[in-house]
N, C-alpha and C positions, 0 to 999 in steps of 0.2 A: 624173478624180481618179486619182492615181497610187497604186498599191499599194506595199507595203513593198519588193518587188523592183524595181518601177519607179523608186522614189526612189533606191534603191541604184544602179541602172543609170545614171540621169541624173547622179548624183553622180560615178560613176567616169568617165563621158565628160567631165564638166567638169574633173576632176583631170587627165585625159590631155591635154586641150586647153590647160591652164594655161601650159605652156612656150611654146606657139605664140602665145598671146595676149600674154604678156610679151615675147617676142622681137619681136613686132609693135610693142609699145609703145616699145621702144628705137629701132626703125627710124623710127617716127613722130616721136619726140623729136629725131631727127637734123635735122629741119627748122629747129630753133632755132639751129643752129650755122652761121655764115656760111661761104661758100667761102673758101679760102686767098687771102691777098693776094699780089700779084706778088712773086716771089722766095721764096715759102713753099709748102709742101705740107701738106695736111690728111690725117691718118691716123686711122682710126676702128676701134675695137675694140668688138665686141658680145659681152658676157659671157653665159655660160649661167646660167639661174636655178639657185639652190641652196636647199635646205631652210632653212638658217640662214646667211644671207650675212654675219652678224657674225663668223663664224669664218674669213673669207677676206679677203685683201688682194691688191692688184694692184701689182706692181713695174714701173714704166715705165723702159725703157732707151732712151736716144737716143744715136746715134753714127753712125759710118761704118766701112766695111770699108777697112782700110789695110794696105799691105805694111810689115811691121816685122820686127825680129828676134824670136825666140821666147822670149827670157829676160827682157827688160825689161818693166816695167809701164807702160802708157801711159794717158793720159786727155785729154779735151778740156776747155777752159775753157768756161764758160757755165753757165746755170742753167735749170731747168724751173720755170716760174712758173704757179701756179693763178690764173686770172682768171675773173671773173663774165661770163656771157653776158647783156648788157643786155636787160632786159625779161623774162627767163625765170627767173633765179635758178639756172641750171645752171652747172657749172664746166667750163671748157676749160683745156687745158694748153698753154703756149707756150714755145718756146725761141727767143728773138729772134735769137740769134747763136751759132753753134758756134765757140767761140774757138780760139786756137792749141792745138796738141797739145803736151803735156809728158810727161815720163816719168822713170824712174830711169836711172842712168848705169852700169849693170853692163857691164863690158867683155865683148865677144863676139868670136869669131873673125870677121874681116872676110870670110872665104871662106864663112861659113855662109849658106845661102840665106835670103832673106826669105820670110815666110809671111803669108797673108791673115788678119787678125784684126779682130774687131768691137771698135772702141775707143769707149768711152762717155764721157759727162760725168763729171767728177771729183766727189768728195764721197760722201756717204752715199746708199744706195739710196733711190729715190723711191717710197715705199709710199703708195698711195691706197686709199680706201674701195671695197669691192666692192659694186656696185649694178647688177644686171642690167636694171633698168628704164630706165636711161639709157646711151647710148653713151659710151665714153671717147674723147674727141676731142683729138688732139694736133697742134699746128701747129709745124712745124720748117722750117728753111731748106732750099731745094732741095739735093738731094744727100745729106741726112741721112736716116737710117732710124730706125724705131721698132720696138722689140721689147718684149715683156712676158712676165712670169712670174707665175703664180698661187701665192700663199703660203697654206697651210692650217694650221689647228690643230684641236684638239678642245676640248671645253668643260671639260676637267679643269683645275682650278687647285690650287696647292699653298699650304698655309698656312705663313707665315713666323712662327716663334715670336719673341716679344719677349725681349730680353736686357738 
């Protein structure tokens, strides 16, 4: 029988082990995601557990490093699609084709050196749900890269008055 201190000690050990167990859960769930098809690569993101994951979002950025001028804004055609993993109910993200690169036409000095820039898919940022129990799995064409950014907020809301 555990005393009051013993129960406290066991509870603290379980709380400390919780991130390890959850990280293991995401790695175990990776088995549900098939390997990449020929011509594609699979990128996997394991997220850190958070006390309230509803306050977080993940922004996925798919693109390539390209030599461009430093003034124009560039983007790739294509789209990031959320697809169901058959038999599991998990979501995978797929970019079937990284389309042609487009951009603005700001005149620049032709003698200006080109710089390496990470050019992403055009359109709105791709924000997805934060869930540390599942890996974020993204399939992209060979040569494309995947980056991500974590967006955070607090639980404060502002009331909007009726007019």
